[in-house]
C-alpha positions in Angstrom: -37.3 2.0 25.8 -38.0 1.2 22.2 -34.0 2.1 21.2 -32.8 -0.3 24.0 -35.0 -3.0 22.6 -33.6 -3.0 19.1 -30.4 -2.7 20.5 -30.8 -5.8 21.9 -32.4 -7.5 18.9 -30.0 -6.2 16.7 -26.7 -7.9 18.6 -26.9 -5.3 21.8 -25.1 -2.8 19.6 -26.8 0.5 18.8 -23.6 2.4 17.7 -20.7 1.5 15.3 -18.0 3.6 14.2 -18.0 4.9 10.6 -15.7 5.9 8.1 -16.1 9.1 6.1 -14.2 9.1 2.9 -13.8 12.4 1.4 -12.5 12.3 -2.3 -12.1 14.2 -5.1 -10.3 13.5 -8.5 -10.0 17.3 -9.1 -6.3 18.2 -10.0 -6.1 20.6 -6.6 -3.0 18.4 -5.7 0.5 19.7 -6.0 1.9 16.6 -6.7 2.7 15.8 -10.4 -0.3 13.5 -11.6 2.0 11.2 -13.4 3.6 9.6 -10.9 2.8 5.8 -10.9 3.4 2.5 -9.3 4.4 3.7 -5.6 2.8 5.6 -2.7 4.7 8.8 -2.7 4.8 9.8 0.8 5.2 8.4 4.1 1.7 7.7 5.1 1.6 5.0 7.5 2.4 5.5 11.2 1.1 3.7 14.3 -1.8 4.8 16.2 -0.9 7.0 19.4 -3.1 4.2 21.4 -0.8 1.1 19.8 -0.5 -1.9 22.3 2.8 -3.2 22.8 3.4 -6.2 20.8 -0.6 -6.3 19.6 -1.0 -7.2 15.9 3.1 -7.5 15.1 2.0 -10.1 12.2 -0.8 -9.9 10.0 -2.7 -13.2 8.8 -0.1 -15.1 6.7 2.7 -12.4 7.5 3.6 -13.4 11.4 4.0 -17.0 10.8 7.6 -18.5 9.5 6.6 -20.2 6.7 8.8 -22.8 5.0 11.8 -21.1 3.8 11.5 -18.3 6.0 14.6 -16.1 5.8 15.9 -13.9 8.8 16.5 -10.2 7.5 18.5 -8.7 10.4 16.4 -5.7 10.1 13.5 -6.5 13.2 11.8 -9.5 11.5 11.5 -12.6 9.8 10.3 -12.4 6.3 7.7 -15.4 5.2 9.2 -17.5 2.3 5.9 -18.1 1.3 4.8 -14.5 1.0 7.8 -12.6 0.4 11.7 -13.5 -0.5 14.7 -12.1 0.3 16.7 -12.0 -3.0 20.2 -10.7 -4.2 19.9 -6.9 -5.4 21.8 -8.2 -8.5 18.2 -9.6 -9.4 16.7 -6.1 -9.8 17.1 -4.3 -13.2 16.3 -1.0 -11.6 14.5 1.1 -14.4 13.1 4.8 -14.1 12.7 6.8 -10.6 9.0 7.0 -9.7 9.1 9.3 -6.5 11.3 10.4 -3.8 9.3 10.7 -0.8 9.8 10.3 3.3 11.6 13.9 3.4 12.8 14.7 6.6 14.3 18.5 7.2 14.1 19.2 3.7 16.2 15.9 2.8 14.8 12.9 0.9 15.0 9.9 2.9 14.5 7.3 0.4 13.6 6.7 -3.5 11.3 4.7 -5.4 12.1 3.0 -8.6 10.0 1.0 -11.2 12.3 -2.3 -11.5 12.1 -5.4 -13.3 13.0 -8.7 -11.1 14.4 -11.8 -12.6 12.8 -14.4 -10.6 14.7 -17.2 -12.2 14.4 -18.8 -15.5 12.3 -16.5 -18.0 10.0 -15.1 -15.2 10.1 -11.4 -15.2 8.4 -9.2 -13.0 7.5 -5.6 -12.7 8.0 -4.2 -8.9 8.1 -0.9 -7.0 11.6 -1.1 -5.5 12.1 1.2 -2.2 15.6 2.3 -1.8 16.8 4.2 1.2 19.3 6.9 0.8 22.4 7.2 2.8 22.0 7.3 6.2 18.3 6.4 6.3 16.8 2.8 6.6 13.5 1.2 5.8 13.0 -0.8 9.1 9.9 1.0 10.1 8.6 0.2 6.5 9.3 -3.4 6.9 7.4 -3.9 10.3 4.5 -1.9 8.5 4.4 -4.6 5.8 5.2 -7.7 8.2 2.2 -6.1 10.6 -0.8 -6.0 8.2 0.2 -9.3 6.1 -2.1 -10.0 2.8 -5.2 -8.4 2.1 -6.8 -7.6 -1.3 -7.0 -3.7 -1.0 -3.2 -3.0 0.7 -0.1 -3.0 -1.4 1.5 -6.0 -0.7 5.8 -6.5 -0.1 6.9 -9.2 -2.5 10.7 -8.9 -1.5 13.6 -8.0 0.3 17.2 -6.8 -0.4 20.2 -5.6 0.7 22.3 -2.9 -1.3 25.3 -1.6 0.3 24.3 -2.6 3.7 20.8 -1.0 3.7 17.7 -2.9 3.4 15.4 -2.0 0.2 12.1 -3.2 -0.1 10.2 -4.6 -3.3 6.4 -4.2 -3.8 3.5 -4.8 -6.3 3.5 -2.3 -9.0 0.8 -1.0 -10.3 0.9 -0.5 -14.0 -1.9 1.9 -14.2 -0.4 4.1 -11.7 -2.1 6.3 -9.2 -6.2 6.9 -9.3 -5.6 10.7 -9.6 -3.9 9.6 -13.0 -6.5 7.3 -14.1 -9.4 9.5 -13.4 -7.4 12.6 -15.1 -6.8 10.6 -18.3 -10.3 9.8 -18.4 -11.3 13.4 -18.0 -9.0 14.4 -20.7 -10.4 11.8 -23.1 -13.8 12.8 -22.2 -14.5 9.4 -20.9 -17.6 9.3 -18.5 -17.0 7.3 -15.5 -19.9 5.6 -13.6 -21.2 6.8 -10.1 -21.0 2.9 -9.7 -17.4 2.5 -10.6 -16.4 5.7 -8.5 -18.4 3.6 -5.4 -16.6 0.8 -5.8 -13.1 2.1 -5.9 -14.3 4.2 -2.5 -15.5 1.1 -1.0 -12.2 -0.6 -1.6 -10.5 2.4 0.0 -12.3 1.8 3.0 -12.0 -1.7 3.1 -8.3 -1.0 3.1 -8.6 1.7 5.7 -10.4 -0.9 8.1 -7.8 -3.3 7.6 -4.9 -0.6 8.7 -7.2 0.2 11.8 -7.6 -3.5 12.6 -3.7 -3.6 13.1 -3.6 -0.3 15.0 -2.2 1.8 11.9 -3.0 4.7 10.8 -2.9 6.5 7.1 -1.8 9.7 7.1 -2.6 11.0 3.6 -5.6 9.1 2.0 -6.0 11.2 -1.5 -6.4 9.9 -5.2 -2.5 9.8 -5.8 -1.8 7.7 -3.0 -4.3 5.0 -4.4 -3.1 2.7 -6.9 -4.9 1.3 -9.6 -4.1 -2.7 -10.7 -7.0 -2.8 -13.0 -10.1 -0.4 -14.0 -12.6 0.4 -16.5 -14.9 3.4 -16.6 -18.3 1.4 -17.2 -17.5 -1.8 -15.4 -17.2 -1.8 -11.4 -16.3 -5.5 -11.7 -13.2 -4.6 -13.5 -12.0 -2.2 -10.5 -9.3 -3.0 -8.3 -7.3 -0.3 -6.0 -5.2 -0.4 -3.3 -3.7 1.9 -0.5 
C-alpha cells in the first residue's frame, strides 16, 4: 500500500524506462582511431514495433518551410533547415570512411568536402556518396524523421551526382570521441569525470530522441560519437552528437 500511495503522489508512475550506457575509451575497437567527421556504419534502423506513418517527420523537419524542394527520393527537404544544391558546389577532399557494407561490397563512402554556399562563405561538411547500384533513400528518411536535435547529426544539404542522391551533414572537426579521448591519453591529459559524464549524458539525450521517433541505434561506441567541442577539464565546453 505504501508503494501504491507513493506512486500516486509522484504522478501515478512507479516505473520508468531507463537507459544503460556502457562506454569505454579503451582502444579495443578494430576500427582505426583517426577516422573523422562522420559515422562509419549503418547504425540507424527502424524499430521492429514501428507504426506506419508514426513520427515520419521530426520537429522542424516535417513541415515544408518556405522554399522547400521536392527531391524526388521519397520526401521533401525543408528549405529552412537544409537545401538541395548542385553537386558542383562541393569541393570533395579526402575520404573519411567507407561504410554500409553488403555482401562484402561497400555501399557508400563519406568524404570531407567544402561547400561553397555563395559569395565567400565556405563550410566544411561530411558528404555521403553512394556507390554504383546503392541509394541513400533510407538515410534521407531517417534524417527527415528525426529533424533537428542538439545531440543528433544534422543534414544540411542534399545533391544529385550521376542521378544518385548524395547527403551532406555537419562535419565534426575534432573527429570521434574515440580519437579525442585517445589523444588525451597519449598526451597524458587527465579528463575530469564531470567531462566524461557530460558526454555520456549527451549521448543518452540523443538516444532518447531517436527512441521518440521509433528508431534504434545499432552501434553505440566511441568511434560513432562525433565531437564538436571538447575540453578535458571544462564540462561546459563539451558537445557530442550521434
